[in-house]
N, C-alpha and C positions, 0 to 999 in steps of 0.2 A: 698234368696234361688231361685234356678232355678225352674221356674214354671212347666215345663213338666218333671222334673227328679223325680225318686223315692226317698223315704226318709227312713233313718235308725233311729230308736229310740234306743239311747244308754243309758242304765241304769247302773249307776256307772261310769259316764262320766269323773270324775276328777281323777280317779286312774291311775296307770301306764298302766293297760290293757285297761281301758276306753279310754285313750288318743290314744292308738294304734288303737282301734276300730274306733274312729273318723277319724284318718288319713287314715285308710284302706278304710273306706266308701267314703271319699272325693276322694281318688285315683281311686275309681270305678265310679266316676262321679255321685255320689248320694249326696243328701242333708242330713243333720244331725239334728235330734231333740234330744238335749242333756239334760238329767235330772240331775239337780244339787240341792244341798241343799239350797244355797243362792247365792247372788251376789258375795260374796268373793270366793266361789267355782267356779263361772262362770269365774272369772278372771284367775283362774288356767288353765281352758280350753284354753283360748286365749293366755296365756303365753307359753303354751307348744305345741299348734298346730299353726304352724307359717304361714300358708296360708289357703285360703278358708274360711275366717271368714264370708264372705257374704253368705255362704251356710250353716251356723250353726245357728240354733235357740235355744236359751236357755229357758228351762222351769223349774221353781222351784217346787220341790216336795221332800218329805221325802221318799226315796226309801226303807228305813228300815221298815217303817210303812206298815201295811197290806193294807191300802187304798191309799198309796202314788202314785204308778204307776196307780192304778185304776182311780184316779182323773185325771191323764193325759189322759188316754183313754177316759174318760167321756168328757173332753174338746175337744178331737179330734172328737168324735161323734157329739158334739154340733157345730162343725165348727169353734171354736175359736183357734184351733191349726191345723197345716197341717196334712193331712193323712200320714200314714206310711205303708210300705210294708215289712219291715225287722226290727228285734229286735236283739240287742246284749246286753245281761245282764251279768254284771261282778262286782257285788257288793261284797266287801270283806274287811276284817279287817287286822290288822297287824299280821305278823307271830311272835308268842311269844314262848319262851322256858319255859314251865311250866309243872311240873309233874302232872299227873292226880289226885293223892291223895292230892295235894296242891291246887286244883282248887275248888273254892266255887260253890255252885249251881247257884248263880247269875252270876258268870263269865262264866260258861258253857252255861247258857241260853243266855247271851248276845252274846257270840261268835257264837252260832248256829243261833241266830237271824240275825246277820250281814252277816255271811258267807254262810248260807244256806237259811233261811226263806225269806230273801229279794229277792233272785233269784226265789224262789218258788212263791212268791207274784207277781213278774213280769211276770212269765209264766202264772199264773192263770188269770191275768188281760188282757194280750195281745193276747193269743192264740185264744180265741173266736173271737176277732176282725179280726185276720188274716184269720181264717177259713171262715169268711163271704165273703172274697174276692176270691171266688171259681175259677174264671177265670184268676186269676193272680198268678204267681209263687212267693211265699213269703219265707222268711227264718227266723229261730230263732236260734241264736247261743249263746253259753255260753263258759266260760273258766274255766276248773278245773285244779288242781295242783297235781303233782306227790307225794306230801306229803301224799295223801290218800293211797298210796301204800308203801311209804318209812317208815312213822310213826316216824320219828325223832322228830317232833314237834307234841305233842299229840293233842292239840286242833285244829290246822289246819287240821291234818290228819283225825280226827273224822268228822269234818264238810265236808271235801272233800268226805269221804265215803258216806255221805248222798247225796251229789251232784251226785256222780256216779250213785246211784240208781235212782235218779230223771231223769237223762239223759236216762238211759236204758228204763225206763217206757215211756218217751217221744218218744224215737226211735220207740217203738212198736205202740204207740197211733197214731202217725202222719205219718206212713210209706205210707199209701194210700191216703194222703191228698195233698193239694196244698202247704203245709208248709214243707220246707226242714229243719229239725232239725239236728244240728251238734254240737258236743262237741270238743273244742280245749283242748287237754291234754298237759299241759305245764310242761316241765321238765328243764326249764332255768329261770334265774332271769332276769326279764324285768323291766326297769326303764325309766322314761322320758329321752329324749336325753341328756339334759344338765347334768344330774346326771350320766347316763350311761357312758358318755365320761370320767368321772373321776373314776368311779368304775370298768370299764372294763366289764360291763354287756351288755345285749342285749338292743338296743335302742327301744323305743316304735315305732318309725317310721319304723324300720326294722321289728319288730313283726307284725305291721299292715298289711304287705304284705300278711300274711296268710289269713287274713279276705278278702282282695281284691280278692284273688284267690278263696276262698270259694264262694263268691258272683258270680264270673264269671263262675264257673264250675257247670252247672246244674246237673251233675251226682253225685255230692257230697251231699248225703242225707242219714240220719240215720248213720252217720259215726263219729267215734272218729278220730280226726286229730291230730296226735302226733307231737309235736314240742320239740325236745330234742337237736337239733343242729341248728345253724343259717340257714343252707342250707334247713332245713325243711320248712321254710316259703315260699319257691318257689317250691320246689319239695315235694308236699304234700304226707305225709305218712298216708294212709287211712286204718282204720280198720272198715269195714262195720259191723254194729252190728245187723242189721235186713234186710231181703230181699236179 
């Protein structure tokens, strides 16, 4: 890792969006602290991020657990992991087609835990640490999906509704702080490059450019950044929610 460069903590690092976040962070000339479940998951990161491996540090933690990301922050505070100034949280599960009335309580709880609670836990664990860095401009970014408005897939839609509310609360809470909170609202299918080439979807490396741009543009704060067309990754469509 580059000694004098800033670092991005990526929570949900092995997913399609997490890979995009890592690529976007590296393209912004920053280091990456990637939270993964285990070494098998770590291999996925290096398989799909083709360069900059020397700027990625892997840390194992269960991001779905309420103490998973907190344990990472504790290690950072203790000096055993590098400090970070930016967070990208994008933990999520599979999109499933399942009717509400056919969903068990356990399935609902599991879906909310993975798609919503994990990102809530990441926010709760990392925001106090970022706020302590009063003289440094920090960022906290997450990615939500348009299913929250479309509603074709019930469980993903319900979990995204909760994410929308969390983001709006964070917009308000952090508007006058050193932390730029932004929500990327995604209305496209994003997949790792090797899969996207076969499926005709948006590549993670392409989608990662939206994060590079958010990091670079200091005026992007308390915004929903809409990505519904590929051109949106470079020509940011901003909806300022507060301020």
